[in-house]
C-alpha positions, 0 to 999 in steps of 0.5 A: 499500499502507498502510505502518506505522511503530510506536514501538520498545519495546525497552528504549532503543531510540531509533531509528525505522524511517522518516524523513520523507524515506522518508514523502515518497518512499512518499507520492510513489509513491501509498502511505499511511504511518501513524506511531505517536505520537512514534515518531521523537521520540528520534531527532529527528523530530517528529510534526509533521516526519512530518506535513508529509511526508504520514504519518498519526499514530496513537495506538497501536501495535495501531492502526498494525498494524490499519490497515497491511499493510507493517510497518517496524521496526528491531529484532525484535518483542517478545511484545506486538508479535507478538500484533498481527501478522496473516496479511496483514503483511509485517514488515520489520525486524532479526529475528536469529532464530537466538538467539531460538527463542521469537520465531521459533515466535511469528512463525510463529504469527502467519502473517506474512511476516517479512523480516530485514534482516540476511539480505538478501545480494548474490550476492557475499556483501555484506549491504546492509542490515546494513553501515550499522548494522555501521559504526556499531556498530564504531565505537562498540565502541571508544568503548564499551570505551574508556569502560569501561577508565576506573576509575570504570567498573570498568575497569583505568584505562588510556588506549587511546592512552597518552601519550608515555613510556606504552604504549597499551592492547592491542586485539584485534579478532576479525573483519575484516568491516564491524564489525572494520574500523570498530573498527579504524579508531576504535582506530587513531585513538586511538592504541592497539596494535591486532591484527585476527583473520580466517580469510580471508588475503585479507581480511588482506592487504587489511586490511594494505594498507588500514591501511598496516601500523598494525595487526597482522593475525593468522590466526585460530585458537583457539590465537592468540585464546587468546594475544593475549587473555591481553595484551589490554585491549579485545577486540571480538568482530565475527564473522558467519556470515550467519543463524547463531549466532555461534560461542562463541570466548571460554570463561570458562576463557579469561576467567579467564586475562585481566588483571583490568579489561579489557573485552569488547564482544561485537558478535555478542551479537544472534546469540547472542554469542561470550562462553561463558555471556553473555546480551544486556543492555540499555543500562540495565545493559549490563555482565556481570562475569566474573571482574573482566572486563566483558563488554558484551553489548548487542545494539542498540549503534547505538540509542545514537546514533539520529539517525545510526543512523535515517538511515543505516538508512533510506538503505539500507532504503528502496529495498527498502521501495519495492520492497515497497510498489509490488509487495507480497510479488511484490517477493521473487520478482523479487529474489534478494537481498530472497528471502534476507531472507525468514526466515518464510513461511505459518508456516514458517522458510524460510531454511535457515541460520536453520532449522538454528540453531534446529533447526527444520524448514526448508521451502524458499521458494516 
């Protein structure tokens, strides 16, 4: 199969969808790989490195889309890229369609088969392609929050870990999944006072055991969220409902009662976000200010560390890339987890949760 890797064009998205090791793996199994000029440069991967691995370098995204059948990306296609998609394409990337009906309609019109990394799901509920980016987003969320708590960045001027004789900052993490646990690792490591909320009591028990009581586990209710946020310095929203919109847990009224200079990092923003009235921002202008509270709402947080993120992403996606390259769409029929990744097929939404979130017609996958 002919596999294409275009350069990402989302604002300050520095990742690339495949490493030279991934190119080599595809070439060894008889496939052809076409990479757009300088697609990997911001991830520290040169054209020469791709060429040495066996890829062919093309000058424009249009050439890449035209020459290939399987398109590998990191983030959802923007409007210009959607125009290049055809009926014969399989698009494999993060889509996060629940928060973007316009994109869903554009992809349906293309006729392409669109498979989302974030909805590939094992029978036990694990999301294997989302996990590495969630690990990175969780760790970065604490770093980002600590930065924007600094006075010159518009924060209240507190150090997460405090110092002897000075209380540490209060960090509240909503959601005890992969993002939440990685945010907690960083915050605890820096010495912050950490509380984590979740609705799953078994998960709270696991977190309590994992951290040996070094954080506060709290059963999540709206009342407890409101109670904790009033004293919080940094809030990290780490809520995920696979394929669906994130719940709006932090209202404008609630923000009005938060400390001035506190920070919210809304990691759930790529699924619509947990903060009322906040839309996705960009790395170049990441903050929304509400009542002197800074809301960081960048949907591609791992793009800030592309060298780490690109390798971690390829490590996770490559087994599925090889399946798709070897068998085409038939790979979906033979892999139940991969089948759950298909969001759009033959012009229709074929993932029920996504269809419900968008209020669009659902057509079962066949």
